[in-house]
C-alpha positions in Angstrom: 0.3 66.6 -1.4 3.4 65.7 -3.4 3.8 64.8 -7.1 6.6 64.0 -9.6 8.0 67.5 -9.3 8.6 67.0 -5.6 10.2 63.6 -6.4 13.0 65.5 -8.2 14.0 67.2 -5.0 13.6 64.0 -2.9 15.4 61.5 -5.0 17.2 63.5 -7.7 20.6 63.1 -5.9 20.5 59.3 -6.1 21.6 57.5 -9.2 19.8 54.4 -10.5 22.7 52.3 -9.1 22.1 53.8 -5.6 18.4 53.6 -5.7 16.8 51.2 -8.2 14.3 52.2 -10.9 10.7 52.4 -9.7 7.2 53.2 -11.0 7.5 56.9 -10.4 10.6 57.0 -12.6 8.5 55.3 -15.3 5.9 58.1 -15.2 8.6 60.7 -15.4 10.2 59.2 -18.5 6.7 58.9 -20.0 6.1 62.6 -19.5 9.6 63.8 -20.7 9.0 61.9 -24.0 6.5 64.6 -24.9 9.4 67.0 -25.4 10.6 67.6 -29.0 14.1 66.2 -29.0 14.6 66.5 -32.8 18.4 67.2 -33.5 19.1 66.9 -29.7 18.9 63.1 -29.5 20.4 60.6 -32.0 17.6 59.6 -34.5 16.2 56.1 -34.7 17.7 53.7 -35.5 21.2 54.2 -34.1 23.5 52.8 -31.4 24.7 56.4 -30.6 23.8 58.0 -27.3 24.0 61.4 -25.7 23.9 62.6 -22.2 20.4 63.5 -21.2 21.5 66.8 -19.7 23.2 67.8 -22.9 20.1 66.9 -24.9 17.9 69.1 -22.8 20.3 71.9 -22.8 20.3 71.8 -26.6 16.5 72.0 -26.7 16.5 75.0 -24.4 19.3 76.7 -26.2 17.5 76.4 -29.5 14.0 77.1 -28.1 13.0 79.6 -25.5 11.6 77.3 -22.8 9.2 80.0 -21.7 7.7 80.1 -25.2 7.6 76.3 -25.9 4.0 75.3 -26.7 3.1 71.7 -26.2 -0.5 72.2 -27.2 -3.9 72.6 -25.8 -4.0 69.6 -23.5 -0.4 68.6 -22.9 0.6 70.1 -19.5 3.2 72.9 -19.5 4.5 71.3 -16.3 6.4 68.9 -18.6 8.8 71.7 -19.4 9.4 72.3 -15.7 9.9 68.6 -15.0 12.4 68.3 -17.8 14.3 71.3 -16.7 14.5 70.0 -13.1 15.5 66.5 -14.3 18.5 67.6 -16.4 20.2 69.1 -13.3 19.8 66.0 -11.1 22.2 63.1 -10.7 19.5 60.6 -11.2 18.3 61.8 -14.6 20.8 64.3 -15.9 23.7 61.8 -16.0 21.9 59.1 -17.9 22.1 58.7 -21.7 19.3 58.9 -24.3 19.0 57.7 -27.8 16.8 56.8 -30.8 14.4 59.7 -30.9 11.7 59.3 -33.5 8.6 61.5 -34.2 6.3 60.6 -37.1 3.3 62.6 -38.0 1.7 61.6 -41.3 -1.8 62.6 -42.5 -1.8 60.1 -45.4 -1.3 57.1 -43.1 -3.1 58.7 -40.2 -0.1 58.2 -37.9 1.2 59.9 -34.8 4.1 58.0 -33.3 7.0 59.1 -31.2 9.4 57.2 -28.9 12.9 57.4 -27.4 15.2 55.4 -25.2 16.5 56.2 -21.7 19.7 54.3 -20.7 19.6 53.9 -17.0 22.9 52.1 -17.0 25.0 49.9 -19.3 22.6 47.0 -18.8 19.1 48.6 -18.5 17.0 50.7 -20.8 13.5 52.3 -20.6 11.7 52.7 -23.9 9.2 55.6 -23.7 6.3 56.0 -26.1 4.7 59.4 -26.3 1.0 59.6 -25.9 -1.5 61.5 -28.0 -0.1 65.0 -28.5 -1.8 68.1 -29.8 -1.9 66.9 -33.4 -5.3 66.2 -35.0 -3.8 63.1 -36.6 -3.1 61.8 -33.2 -6.7 62.2 -32.2 -7.8 60.7 -35.5 -5.8 57.6 -34.6 -7.6 57.4 -31.3 -10.9 57.3 -33.1 -9.6 54.6 -35.4 -8.8 52.5 -32.4 -12.6 52.4 -31.7 -13.0 50.0 -34.6 -9.7 48.6 -35.7 -6.5 47.0 -34.2 -3.7 47.3 -35.0 -3.5 50.9 -36.1 -0.2 52.0 -37.7 1.4 53.3 -34.5 0.8 50.0 -32.8 2.7 48.2 -35.5 5.4 50.8 -35.4 5.8 50.3 -31.6 6.4 46.6 -32.1 9.0 47.2 -34.8 10.6 49.9 -32.6 11.0 47.6 -29.5 12.4 44.7 -31.6 14.9 47.0 -33.3 16.0 48.7 -30.0 16.5 45.2 -28.6 18.8 44.4 -31.5 20.7 47.6 -31.2 21.4 47.0 -27.5 21.5 43.2 -27.3 22.8 43.1 -23.7 20.1 45.4 -22.2 17.2 44.4 -20.0 14.1 46.4 -21.0 11.5 48.4 -19.2 9.0 50.2 -21.4 5.9 52.4 -20.9 4.0 55.5 -21.8 1.2 57.7 -20.8 -2.2 57.6 -22.4 -1.9 56.3 -25.9 1.8 55.8 -25.2 0.8 53.2 -22.5 -1.4 51.5 -25.1 1.5 51.3 -27.5 3.8 49.9 -24.8 1.2 47.3 -23.9 0.7 46.3 -27.5 4.4 46.1 -28.2 5.0 43.9 -25.1 2.4 41.4 -26.3 3.6 41.3 -29.9 7.4 41.7 -29.5 9.5 38.7 -30.7 9.7 36.0 -28.0 13.4 36.5 -27.5 12.8 40.2 -26.9 9.9 39.4 -24.5 12.3 37.4 -22.4 14.3 40.6 -21.8 11.3 42.7 -20.7 11.3 43.3 -17.0 8.1 45.3 -16.8 5.8 47.2 -19.1 3.9 50.2 -17.6 0.7 51.5 -19.1 0.1 54.8 -17.4 -3.6 55.4 -17.8 -3.4 54.0 -21.3 -6.6 52.9 -23.0 -7.1 49.2 -23.3 -7.7 47.1 -26.4 -10.6 45.1 -27.8 -10.1 41.5 -26.8 -11.5 40.3 -30.1 -8.3 41.6 -31.8 -5.7 40.3 -29.4 -3.8 37.0 -29.5 -4.5 35.7 -26.1 -1.8 33.1 -26.2 0.8 35.8 -26.8 -0.7 38.0 -24.0 -0.7 35.2 -21.5 3.1 34.8 -22.1 3.8 38.3 -20.8 0.8 39.1 -18.7 2.6 39.1 -15.3 5.0 41.8 -16.6 2.4 44.3 -17.6 1.4 46.8 -15.0 -1.6 49.2 -15.5 -1.5 52.4 -13.4 -4.8 54.4 -13.3 -6.2 57.2 -11.1 -9.1 56.5 -8.8 -11.5 58.5 -11.0 -10.3 56.9 -14.2 -11.8 57.5 -17.6 -9.2 56.9 -20.4 -7.7 53.7 -18.9 -11.2 52.2 -18.8 -11.7 52.1 -22.5 -12.0 48.6 -23.9 -10.5 45.5 -22.2 -7.6 45.5 -19.7 -4.5 43.6 -20.8 -2.4 43.7 -17.7 -1.3 41.3 -15.0 -1.6 43.9 -12.3 -3.6 47.1 -11.8 -2.5 49.8 -9.5 -5.0 52.6 -8.5 -3.4 55.8 -7.4 -4.7 58.9 -5.6 -5.1 62.1 -7.5 -5.8 65.7 -6.4 -7.6 66.5 -9.6 -11.3 66.2 -10.5 -13.0 64.1 -13.1 -11.3 63.6 -16.4 -8.4 65.8 -15.3 -7.1 62.9 -13.2 -5.7 61.7 -16.5 -2.9 64.2 -15.9 0.0 62.4 -14.3 1.1 65.5 -12.5 -2.0 65.1 -10.3 -1.0 61.7 -9.2 0.1 61.7 -5.5 3.4 60.1 -4.4 5.1 59.0 -1.3 8.9 59.1 -1.7 9.4 56.1 -4.0 5.8 55.0 -4.5 2.4 56.3 -5.5 -0.2 57.0 -2.8 -2.6 54.1 -3.4 -6.4 54.2 -3.4 -8.2 51.1 -2.2 -10.5 50.9 -5.2 -11.9 52.8 -8.1 -14.4 55.5 -7.2 -18.1 54.6 -7.8 -18.3 57.4 -10.3 -15.5 55.9 -12.4 -17.2 52.5 -12.4 -20.4 54.1 -13.5 -18.5 56.0 -16.3 -16.9 52.7 -17.3 -20.3 51.0 -17.8 -21.6 54.0 -19.8 -18.6 54.1 -22.1 -18.5 50.3 -22.5 -22.2 50.2 -23.4 -21.8 53.1 -25.9 -18.8 51.6 -27.6 -20.0 48.0 -27.7 -23.5 48.9 -28.9 -22.7 51.3 -31.7 -22.3 49.4 -35.0 -18.8 49.2 -36.4 -20.1 50.9 -39.6 -21.0 54.0 -37.6 -17.6 54.1 -36.0 -15.9 53.9 -39.4 -18.1 56.7 -40.7 -17.2 58.8 -37.7 -13.5 58.2 -38.4 -14.0 59.2 -42.0 -15.8 62.3 -41.1 -13.1 63.4 -38.7 -10.4 62.6 -41.3 -12.2 64.5 -44.0 -12.4 67.5 -41.6 -8.6 67.4 -41.0 -7.8 67.3 -44.7 -10.4 70.0 -45.6 -9.7 72.4 -42.8 -5.9 72.2 -43.2 -5.7 72.6 -39.4 -3.0 70.6 -37.7 -3.5 70.8 -33.9 -6.1 71.2 -31.2 -4.8 74.6 -30.6 -5.6 75.5 -34.2 -9.1 74.2 -33.7 -9.5 76.4 -30.6 -8.6 79.4 -32.7 -11.0 78.3 -35.4 -13.8 77.0 -33.2 -16.5 78.5 -35.4 -15.2 76.6 -38.5 -15.1 73.4 -36.4 -18.7 73.8 -35.3 -19.8 74.5 -38.9 -18.0 71.4 -40.2 -19.6 69.3 -37.4 -22.9 69.9 -39.1 -21.5 68.1 -42.2 -21.0 64.9 -40.2 -23.5 62.2 -41.1 -26.4 62.0 -38.6 -25.4 58.8 -36.7 -21.7 59.7 -36.6 -22.4 63.2 -35.3 -24.6 61.7 -32.5 -21.7 59.3 -31.6 -19.2 62.1 -31.6 -21.4 64.3 -29.4 -22.1 61.4 -27.0 -18.4 60.7 -26.6 -17.6 64.4 -26.0 -20.5 64.8 -23.5 -19.4 61.8 -21.5 -16.0 63.5 -20.9 -17.4 67.0 -20.4 -19.9 66.0 -17.8 -17.9 63.4 -15.9 
């Protein structure tokens, strides 16, 4: 069974001029965007670009790649993928620009993005998904009851600005997990002249959005360009309503919620191995989550968000890895959650753990 690491060996010797951009390239860019390219890639906003290979070499020269820690849930395989990519003709010889990484407790914001220049006329905007930061997870909880959150607005601003910086470029955009959600939201709310330049938006198992918050007229304008890619035992991508013109279901060699990991998605040269339909277990999970989220009063979701945010501020912990090391403190603080928000928190966790 092959995955995106095998793709590097299969297609790495072919430039994007020789073999056009495809959905697997999209997933690879989405994964690479989890790397910290601070000081290696020109900061946003800028029209400056650097060779991707040089950017990666800078990262690995300033950080021992064997000791880079991406966090508790972000797969270490991303390091291997990036290392392989830099030495291929397909990825190593393209340019990158406009790296941004914002983590702010005060505004409850985790936002990161960068641009991959496939050639002079085509760019891919990659939005990072939820990383190991607690603020990133706080923002996910906020998405249960509000839209837009700060990172969604930042994604729209980013796409519009990048389009202005590179006015001749056609645009692909995407991301994994929350990154897919940001790409989806940005496609719907980008300026109309920018939307006209978007070829496709890919949401790689990104959570959906509540239809009550979305301008359906704007969505209909770009619907056919939005592609949702989900595994056959999907969990994350089933949250809320789907805003995509096409859904692609891919085979995965992982079990349960671990199918969210794009490295488990199976490929066949230049395409994903496709499943005929969602697994019955995924449909059952979707109904349970939808029922849970829809039936819980908005006030309870807001209280849960406040409880988690208070924990982040009071604990002075920054990442999930920190929480793992301080698990006893985490459990003690959970007892301080209000009754109904603690129940909701435990219900959400149990749905994932026992999927």
